[in-house]
Kinemage of the C-alpha trace (Angstrom):
@kinemage 1
@onewidth
@group {chain A} dominant
@subgroup {mainchain}
@vectorlist {calphas} color= white
{ca met a 1} P -188.053 188.349 -129.907
{ca pro a 2} L -188.374 184.644 -130.744
{ca leu a 3} L -185.502 182.358 -129.799
{ca ser a 4} L -183.131 181.893 -132.747
{ca ile a 5} L -181.703 178.404 -133.314
{ca gly a 6} L -178.623 178.040 -135.528
{ca ile a 7} L -178.209 174.586 -137.085
{ca leu a 8} L -174.923 173.334 -138.505
{ca gly a 9} L -175.972 171.046 -141.357
{ca gly a 10} L -178.838 171.216 -143.821
{ca gly a 11} L -179.975 167.637 -144.389
{ca gln a 12} L -183.328 166.053 -143.595
{ca leu a 13} L -182.566 166.096 -139.866
{ca gly a 14} L -182.123 169.858 -140.056
{ca his a 15} L -185.336 170.126 -142.064
{ca tyr a 16} L -187.382 168.416 -139.349
{ca leu a 17} L -185.704 170.511 -136.657
{ca cys a 18} L -186.753 173.644 -138.552
{ca gln a 19} L -190.321 172.400 -138.916
{ca glu a 20} L -190.650 171.620 -135.216
{ca ala a 21} L -188.957 174.894 -134.221
{ca ser a 22} L -191.600 176.817 -136.134
{ca lys a 23} L -194.351 175.056 -134.154
{ca leu a 24} L -192.606 176.090 -130.927
{ca gly a 25} L -192.391 179.729 -132.009
{ca met a 26} L -188.631 179.615 -132.629
{ca glu a 27} L -186.706 180.941 -135.625
{ca thr a 28} L -184.068 178.898 -137.429
{ca ile a 29} L -180.948 179.679 -139.427
{ca val a 30} L -179.127 176.856 -141.192
{ca leu a 31} L -175.493 176.625 -142.301
{ca thr a 32} L -175.135 174.244 -145.240
{ca pro a 33} L -172.783 173.896 -148.218
{ca asp a 34} L -175.672 172.863 -150.489
{ca pro a 35} L -178.151 175.530 -151.646
{ca glu a 36} L -180.602 172.720 -152.510
{ca ser a 37} L -180.369 170.894 -149.176
{ca pro a 38} L -183.642 169.798 -147.520
{ca ala a 39} L -183.415 172.255 -144.603
{ca ile a 40} L -183.179 175.303 -146.902
{ca arg a 41} L -186.911 175.161 -147.669
{ca ser a 42} L -187.961 175.052 -144.010
{ca ala a 43} L -185.428 177.381 -142.344
{ca asp a 44} L -186.235 181.047 -141.744
{ca arg a 45} L -182.757 182.031 -142.933
{ca phe a 46} L -179.659 180.261 -144.170
{ca val a 47} L -175.921 180.678 -144.699
{ca ile a 48} L -174.204 178.882 -147.577
{ca gly a 49} L -170.784 177.647 -146.502
{ca gln a 50} L -168.724 174.570 -145.734
{ca leu a 51} L -168.939 173.011 -142.282
{ca asp a 52} L -165.274 173.876 -141.687
{ca asp a 53} L -165.718 177.533 -142.743
{ca val a 54} L -165.059 179.656 -139.631
{ca gly a 55} L -166.392 182.804 -141.298
{ca ala a 56} L -169.708 181.137 -142.138
{ca ala a 57} L -169.932 179.660 -138.643
{ca ala a 58} L -169.224 183.094 -137.148
{ca gln a 59} L -172.122 184.542 -139.164
{ca leu a 60} L -174.384 181.718 -137.990
{ca ser a 61} L -173.456 182.127 -134.321
{ca ala a 62} L -173.771 185.928 -134.485
{ca glu a 63} L -177.398 185.550 -135.627
{ca ser a 64} L -178.286 182.750 -133.172
{ca asp a 65} L -179.157 182.472 -129.501
{ca ile a 66} L -178.318 178.742 -129.536
{ca val a 67} L -176.245 176.751 -132.023
{ca thr a 68} L -176.766 173.013 -132.458
{ca phe a 69} L -175.712 170.252 -134.879
{ca glu a 70} L -177.507 167.874 -137.222
{ca ile a 71} L -174.286 166.193 -138.389
{ca glu a 72} L -171.007 165.308 -136.655
{ca ser a 73} L -168.535 166.310 -139.385
{ca ile a 74} L -167.932 169.853 -138.146
{ca gly a 75} L -164.430 171.276 -138.655
{ca ala a 76} L -162.070 171.586 -135.679
{ca asp a 77} L -161.576 175.333 -136.243
{ca val a 78} L -165.341 175.863 -136.246
{ca leu a 79} L -165.639 173.985 -132.947
{ca ser a 80} L -162.846 176.162 -131.518
{ca his a 81} L -164.688 179.290 -132.648
{ca leu a 82} L -167.900 178.067 -131.007
{ca thr a 83} L -166.020 177.243 -127.801
{ca tyr a 84} L -164.661 180.793 -127.551
{ca ala a 85} L -167.982 182.370 -128.585
{ca glu a 86} L -169.779 180.416 -125.862
{ca ala a 87} L -167.111 181.328 -123.269
{ca arg a 88} L -167.621 185.025 -124.131
{ca gly a 89} L -171.361 184.628 -123.602
{ca asp a 90} L -172.159 185.411 -127.246
{ca val a 91} L -174.072 182.192 -127.902
{ca arg a 92} L -175.004 178.885 -126.284
{ca val a 93} L -173.910 175.665 -128.001
{ca ala a 94} L -175.742 172.373 -127.496
{ca pro a 95} L -174.803 169.645 -126.880
{ca gly a 96} L -171.495 171.519 -126.537
{ca pro a 97} L -168.377 171.756 -128.748
{ca gly a 98} L -166.416 169.500 -126.397
{ca val a 99} L -169.047 166.776 -126.510
{ca leu a 100} L -169.121 166.828 -130.312
{ca gln a 101} L -165.316 166.874 -130.506
{ca leu a 102} L -165.189 163.784 -128.292
{ca leu a 103} L -167.862 161.801 -130.107
{ca gln a 104} L -167.057 162.709 -133.724
{ca asn a 105} L -163.813 160.702 -133.506
{ca lys a 106} L -164.468 156.973 -133.060
{ca ala a 107} L -161.122 156.299 -131.370
{ca arg a 108} L -161.665 159.072 -128.801
{ca gln a 109} L -165.241 157.945 -128.265
{ca lys a 110} L -164.250 154.296 -127.699
{ca gly a 111} L -161.543 155.342 -125.249
{ca trp a 112} L -164.109 157.429 -123.344
{ca leu a 113} L -166.502 154.474 -123.186
{ca val a 114} L -163.774 152.272 -121.720
{ca arg a 115} L -162.694 154.874 -119.164
{ca asn a 116} L -166.275 155.290 -118.003
{ca gly a 117} L -166.890 151.573 -117.576
{ca leu a 118} L -169.422 151.393 -120.392
{ca pro a 119} L -169.690 148.110 -122.318
{ca thr a 120} L -168.095 148.267 -125.768
{ca leu a 121} L -166.238 145.806 -127.985
{ca pro a 122} L -162.441 145.401 -127.761
{ca phe a 123} L -160.759 147.669 -130.308
{ca gln a 124} L -157.453 148.994 -131.557
{ca ala a 125} L -156.844 152.521 -132.849
{ca leu a 126} L -154.612 152.649 -135.933
{ca pro a 127} L -152.735 155.438 -137.771
{ca ala a 128} L -153.142 156.019 -141.496
{ca asp a 129} L -149.799 154.349 -142.259
{ca tyr a 130} L -150.509 151.114 -140.369
{ca ser a 131} L -148.804 148.353 -142.373
{ca arg a 132} L -149.516 145.068 -140.562
{ca pro a 133} L -153.221 144.236 -141.068
{ca gln a 134} L -152.388 140.509 -140.970
{ca ser a 135} L -151.556 140.857 -137.274
{ca leu a 136} L -155.056 142.227 -136.696
{ca ala a 137} L -156.554 139.049 -138.112
{ca arg a 138} L -154.592 137.067 -135.538
{ca lys a 139} L -155.700 139.390 -132.715
{ca phe a 140} L -159.376 139.900 -133.589
{ca gly a 141} L -160.058 136.951 -135.876
{ca leu a 142} L -161.905 137.091 -139.181
{ca pro a 143} L -164.251 138.663 -140.051
{ca leu a 144} L -163.206 141.929 -138.415
{ca val a 145} L -164.558 145.466 -138.754
{ca gln a 146} L -162.550 148.529 -139.811
{ca lys a 147} L -164.060 151.985 -139.177
{ca ala a 148} L -162.602 155.328 -140.234
{ca gln a 149} L -162.025 157.416 -137.109
{ca gln a 150} L -163.840 160.416 -138.574
{ca gly a 151} L -166.336 161.267 -141.282
{ca gly a 152} L -168.173 157.969 -141.651
{ca tyr a 153} L -171.965 157.793 -141.711
{ca asp a 154} L -174.759 156.028 -143.644
{ca gly a 155} L -172.512 153.040 -144.284
{ca arg a 156} L -169.549 155.096 -145.441
{ca gly a 157} L -166.337 154.682 -143.478
{ca val a 158} L -167.148 151.126 -142.349
{ca gln a 159} L -166.025 147.873 -143.932
{ca ile a 160} L -166.231 144.241 -142.870
{ca ile a 161} L -163.087 142.310 -143.773
{ca arg a 162} L -164.029 138.655 -144.123
{ca ser a 163} L -160.878 136.980 -145.464
{ca glu a 164} L -157.101 137.200 -145.683
{ca lys a 165} L -157.502 138.315 -149.299
{ca glu a 166} L -159.734 141.236 -148.267
{ca leu a 167} L -156.982 142.454 -145.923
{ca leu a 168} L -155.315 143.732 -149.106
{ca asn a 169} L -158.145 146.313 -149.231
{ca phe a 170} L -157.385 147.636 -145.731
{ca trp a 171} L -157.960 151.395 -145.787
{ca pro a 172} L -154.873 153.621 -145.284
{ca val a 173} L -156.736 156.093 -143.039
{ca pro a 174} L -156.774 156.709 -139.283
{ca ser a 175} L -159.184 154.008 -138.153
{ca ile a 176} L -160.229 151.601 -135.453
{ca val a 177} L -160.550 147.851 -135.761
{ca glu a 178} L -162.893 145.804 -133.624
{ca thr a 179} L -164.364 142.327 -133.345
{ca tyr a 180} L -167.158 141.284 -135.685
{ca leu a 181} L -170.171 139.822 -133.879
{ca pro a 182} L -171.978 137.220 -136.000
{ca gly a 183} L -175.703 137.068 -135.388
{ca ala a 184} L -175.796 140.193 -133.206
{ca arg a 185} L -178.901 142.376 -133.203
{ca glu a 186} L -178.544 146.140 -133.571
{ca leu a 187} L -180.496 148.450 -131.270
{ca ala a 188} L -180.715 152.158 -130.500
{ca val a 189} L -181.984 154.199 -127.578
{ca leu a 190} L -182.779 157.894 -127.991
{ca val a 191} L -182.034 159.863 -124.826
{ca ala a 192} L -182.840 163.513 -124.177
{ca arg a 193} L -181.086 165.547 -121.482
{ca gly a 194} L -182.409 168.971 -120.535
{ca gln a 195} L -180.583 172.037 -119.256
{ca asp a 196} L -181.726 171.197 -115.719
{ca gly a 197} L -180.169 167.709 -115.948
{ca ser a 198} L -183.482 165.906 -116.409
{ca val a 199} L -183.183 162.826 -118.623
{ca leu a 200} L -185.786 160.844 -120.580
{ca ala a 201} L -185.221 157.760 -122.741
{ca tyr a 202} L -187.496 156.683 -125.578
{ca pro a 203} L -188.255 152.952 -125.849
{ca ala a 204} L -185.369 150.962 -127.340
{ca val a 205} L -185.714 150.275 -131.070
{ca ser a 206} L -184.332 147.450 -133.186
{ca met a 207} L -182.571 148.222 -136.464
{ca val a 208} L -181.942 146.275 -139.663
{ca phe a 209} L -179.076 147.337 -141.948
{ca asp a 210} L -178.312 146.631 -145.591
{ca ala a 211} L -175.688 143.891 -145.568
{ca val a 212} L -173.690 145.389 -148.456
{ca gln a 213} L -173.917 149.156 -147.930
{ca asn a 214} L -174.189 149.083 -144.104
{ca val a 215} L -176.953 151.677 -144.337
{ca leu a 216} L -180.044 151.616 -142.097
{ca leu a 217} L -183.041 149.990 -143.772
{ca glu a 218} L -185.693 149.482 -141.083
{ca val a 219} L -186.492 150.433 -137.489
{ca thr a 220} L -189.025 148.707 -135.229
{ca ser a 221} L -190.248 150.497 -132.107
{ca pro a 222} L -190.424 149.221 -129.464
{ca ala a 223} L -187.606 146.771 -130.214
{ca asp a 224} L -188.684 143.170 -130.678
{ca ile a 225} L -186.443 141.966 -127.834
{ca ser a 226} L -187.027 140.832 -124.255
{ca ala a 227} L -188.243 143.395 -121.735
{ca gly a 228} L -185.090 142.793 -119.676
{ca ser a 229} L -182.747 143.555 -122.595
{ca ala a 230} L -184.726 146.683 -123.466
{ca gln a 231} L -184.597 147.938 -119.873
{ca arg a 232} L -180.847 147.309 -119.660
{ca ala a 233} L -180.219 149.141 -122.950
{ca glu a 234} L -182.288 152.127 -121.797
{ca ala a 235} L -180.490 152.208 -118.424
{ca ile a 236} L -177.006 152.032 -120.006
{ca ala a 237} L -177.891 154.702 -122.571
{ca thr a 238} L -179.255 157.004 -119.876
{ca tyr a 239} L -176.115 156.586 -117.768
{ca ala a 240} L -173.887 157.278 -120.799
{ca val a 241} L -175.700 160.517 -121.628
{ca glu a 242} L -175.578 161.616 -117.988
{ca arg a 243} L -171.814 161.020 -117.967
{ca leu a 244} L -171.383 163.040 -121.161
{ca gly a 245} L -173.170 165.970 -119.580
{ca gly a 246} L -174.316 167.478 -122.863
{ca val a 247} L -177.754 168.945 -123.513
{ca gly a 248} L -180.033 167.755 -126.293
{ca leu a 249} L -181.015 164.512 -127.995
{ca phe a 250} L -178.500 161.645 -128.219
{ca ala a 251} L -178.742 158.313 -130.055
{ca val a 252} L -176.948 155.442 -128.330
{ca glu a 253} L -176.492 152.445 -130.647
{ca phe a 254} L -175.938 148.915 -129.333
{ca phe a 255} L -175.071 145.393 -130.385
{ca leu a 256} L -177.099 142.672 -128.632
{ca thr a 257} L -175.446 139.256 -128.804
{ca arg a 258} L -177.180 135.889 -128.917
{ca glu a 259} L -176.288 135.568 -125.227
{ca gln a 260} L -178.174 138.853 -124.552
{ca thr a 261} L -174.981 140.807 -123.834
{ca leu a 262} L -175.097 144.502 -124.744
{ca tyr a 263} L -172.190 146.486 -126.234
{ca ile a 264} L -172.343 150.171 -127.149
{ca asn a 265} L -171.505 150.561 -130.823
{ca glu a 266} L -171.467 154.374 -130.922
{ca ile a 267} L -173.147 157.509 -129.600
{ca ser a 268} L -174.396 160.307 -131.852
{ca pro a 269} L -174.882 163.757 -130.241
{ca arg a 270} L -177.861 164.695 -132.406
{ca val a 271} L -181.249 163.635 -133.676
{ca his a 272} L -181.011 160.372 -135.582
{ca asn a 273} L -182.474 158.262 -138.378
{ca ala a 274} L -183.451 155.658 -135.759
{ca gly a 275} L -185.950 158.167 -134.354
{ca his a 276} L -187.956 159.184 -137.430
{ca his a 277} L -190.918 157.102 -136.258
{ca thr a 278} L -191.361 159.476 -133.310
{ca leu a 279} L -192.908 162.021 -135.694
{ca glu a 280} L -196.086 159.911 -135.775
{ca ala a 281} L -195.714 157.355 -132.982
{ca cys a 282} L -194.812 159.475 -129.929
{ca pro a 283} L -196.391 162.488 -128.203
{ca thr a 284} L -193.085 164.359 -128.554
{ca ser a 285} L -190.983 163.764 -131.661
{ca gln a 286} L -187.220 163.495 -131.258
{ca phe a 287} L -186.909 166.810 -133.123
{ca glu a 288} L -189.240 168.702 -130.791
{ca gln a 289} L -187.549 167.020 -127.825
{ca his a 290} L -184.094 168.164 -128.913
{ca leu a 291} L -185.326 171.738 -129.260
{ca arg a 292} L -187.107 171.638 -125.907
{ca ala a 293} L -183.930 170.358 -124.255
{ca ile a 294} L -181.540 172.942 -125.709
{ca ala a 295} L -184.004 175.816 -125.143
{ca gly a 296} L -184.466 174.998 -121.456
{ca leu a 297} L -188.117 173.946 -121.845
{ca pro a 298} L -189.525 170.947 -119.932
{ca leu a 299} L -188.958 167.664 -121.762
{ca gly a 300} L -192.061 166.226 -123.419
{ca pro a 301} L -193.548 162.749 -122.815
{ca val a 302} L -191.908 159.834 -124.633
{ca thr a 303} L -194.490 157.095 -124.068
{ca gln a 304} L -195.429 155.071 -127.141
{ca thr a 305} L -198.850 153.406 -127.032
{ca thr a 306} L -198.808 151.818 -130.508
{ca pro a 307} L -195.870 150.018 -132.171
{ca ala a 308} L -194.341 151.519 -135.306
{ca val a 309} L -192.075 150.382 -138.116
{ca met a 310} L -190.023 152.863 -140.177
{ca arg a 311} L -188.364 152.068 -143.503
{ca asn a 312} L -185.869 154.221 -145.374
{ca leu a 313} L -186.432 154.918 -149.066
{ca leu a 314} L -183.011 154.508 -150.686
{ca gly a 315} L -181.829 155.439 -154.139
{ca thr a 316} L -180.498 152.721 -156.442
{ca ala a 317} L -178.038 152.525 -159.328
{ca glu a 318} L -181.010 152.733 -161.722
{ca ala a 319} L -182.103 156.031 -160.157
{ca thr a 320} L -179.526 158.195 -161.958
{ca gly a 321} L -181.337 160.968 -163.772
{ca ala a 322} L -184.708 160.151 -162.178
{ca glu a 323} L -186.850 163.064 -161.094
{ca pro a 324} L -187.590 162.700 -157.359
{ca pro a 325} L -191.052 163.452 -155.960
{ca glu a 326} L -191.833 166.806 -154.412
{ca pro a 327} L -190.548 167.165 -150.831
{ca gly a 328} L -192.745 166.757 -147.790
{ca ala a 329} L -195.324 164.295 -146.529
{ca asp a 330} L -197.410 162.538 -149.170
{ca pro a 331} L -201.030 163.527 -148.418
{ca ala a 332} L -202.338 160.351 -150.035
{ca ser a 333} L -200.231 158.099 -147.815
{ca thr a 334} L -202.059 158.183 -144.481
{ca ala a 335} L -204.442 155.305 -145.190
{ca glu a 336} L -204.007 152.543 -142.583
{ca asn a 337} L -201.606 154.809 -140.682
{ca val a 338} L -198.894 154.659 -143.340
{ca phe a 339} L -196.966 157.953 -143.609
{ca val a 340} L -194.639 158.666 -146.551
{ca his a 341} L -192.026 161.430 -146.319
{ca trp a 342} L -189.867 162.687 -149.205
{ca tyr a 343} L -186.782 164.805 -148.480
{ca gly a 344} L -186.630 166.699 -151.779
{ca lys a 345} L -183.078 165.608 -152.626
{ca arg a 346} L -182.398 166.116 -156.305
{ca glu a 347} L -179.872 163.317 -156.854
{ca pro a 348} L -181.093 159.791 -156.014
{ca arg a 349} L -177.669 158.157 -155.766
{ca pro a 350} L -177.310 154.475 -154.779
{ca gly a 351} L -177.919 154.061 -151.053
{ca arg a 352} L -178.835 157.733 -150.545
{ca lys a 353} L -181.737 158.367 -148.170
{ca met a 354} L -184.418 159.971 -150.334
{ca gly a 355} L -187.260 159.637 -147.852
{ca his a 356} L -188.860 157.278 -145.367
{ca ile a 357} L -192.137 155.518 -144.618
{ca thr a 358} L -193.551 154.938 -141.146
{ca cys a 359} L -196.457 152.626 -140.342
{ca val a 360} L -198.120 152.814 -136.916
{ca gln a 361} L -199.974 149.547 -136.222
{ca arg a 362} L -200.658 147.378 -133.202
{ca glu a 363} L -199.233 144.389 -135.094
{ca pro a 364} L -195.672 144.968 -136.393
{ca thr a 365} L -196.037 142.125 -138.926
{ca lys a 366} L -198.971 143.945 -140.523
{ca ala a 367} L -196.953 147.181 -140.446
{ca arg a 368} L -194.095 145.546 -142.377
{ca thr a 369} L -196.522 144.146 -144.957
{ca leu a 370} L -198.032 147.596 -145.481
{ca leu a 371} L -194.559 149.157 -145.743
{ca gln a 372} L -193.492 146.613 -148.368
{ca lys a 373} L -196.666 147.199 -150.350
{ca thr a 374} L -196.238 150.982 -150.182
{ca ala a 375} L -192.536 150.849 -151.072
{ca ala a 376} L -193.315 148.640 -154.083
{ca thr a 377} L -195.819 151.195 -155.410
{ca leu a 378} L -193.397 154.079 -154.838
{ca ala a 379} L -190.331 152.388 -156.342
{ca pro a 380} L -191.115 153.184 -160.020
{ca lys a 381} L -191.413 156.886 -159.152
{ca leu a 382} L -187.791 157.092 -158.093
{ca ala a 383} L -186.174 153.727 -158.824
{ca ile a 384} L -185.844 153.328 -155.062
{ca ala a 385} L -185.099 150.012 -153.410
{ca ser a 386} L -188.394 148.241 -152.670
């Protein structure tokens, strides 16, 4: 019988996990609330249900040898169910319910980073009814950053407060506040940890975010930073994943200051948008690597011989009602090593990730030029940002 992988979440990350699982001879079953989600078309089976639905999660785990996650926002009762199911020997869970429970809450995660001596920015955890945001401006200065403790991703749940006036818009939700770093670079390191404790880190990548929506726009791999900074980021990320003790693929995001100081921004216990380029640029994609890790297979090589640049294709306000392209890789897009991927999402909302383009070129400047040219030709098809 082929190994059965249950995936909580049905977005594009789940879709690529299903595709790579098929190549490895594994079966997949996806739990998603959306019957039109990207992973539905590539999974062997699926369960329609909310990510806090214990009954749906019980069905998923009963049909799976291993359960994993493609999104952090899994309900607490579902994580409790998976904990008990794993303790009974009914299913294996990777990276582990406890690891996800720790990392899905930004306040808990930041506290863990501090306790483990990992570099992160000073912060303060706040309850939903916190009523003195002016005192935070005195403590952290302005601008400052407010992040919802749970549920934020793709720019949601994060706001930069730049003035005393904007403090009036302070969110009444459990949150953390931390220092804003002007001029800091943003990096990520993908780290895989196998069942046998073996660890491999992909080359550090640099990331560019949309200044308004805080959503990832572009990834360059390897990162265009000094070799010393890249090595330090990879070493810190590896140590962090070893301390967590989970199994699978992790994305460790960093800030790099002008003084070349590194701070961990956050850790995601799953495959990540910062690793899409690995589909074309690395011998082992992040998706295959995650599956190899959780299935107890040897980790694959992570060397990258040719630089790559990845750009997200985002919906815009003008995209409402537009008909998105058919899902999958665009067969006409491989000229000059430019690869276009559409996710098959039916609603191109502003800032929503509708697809991505990767260009593999020895010269990153040429790669960016080709990406811009390709995005400009694709924009009228979907009213995407070009």
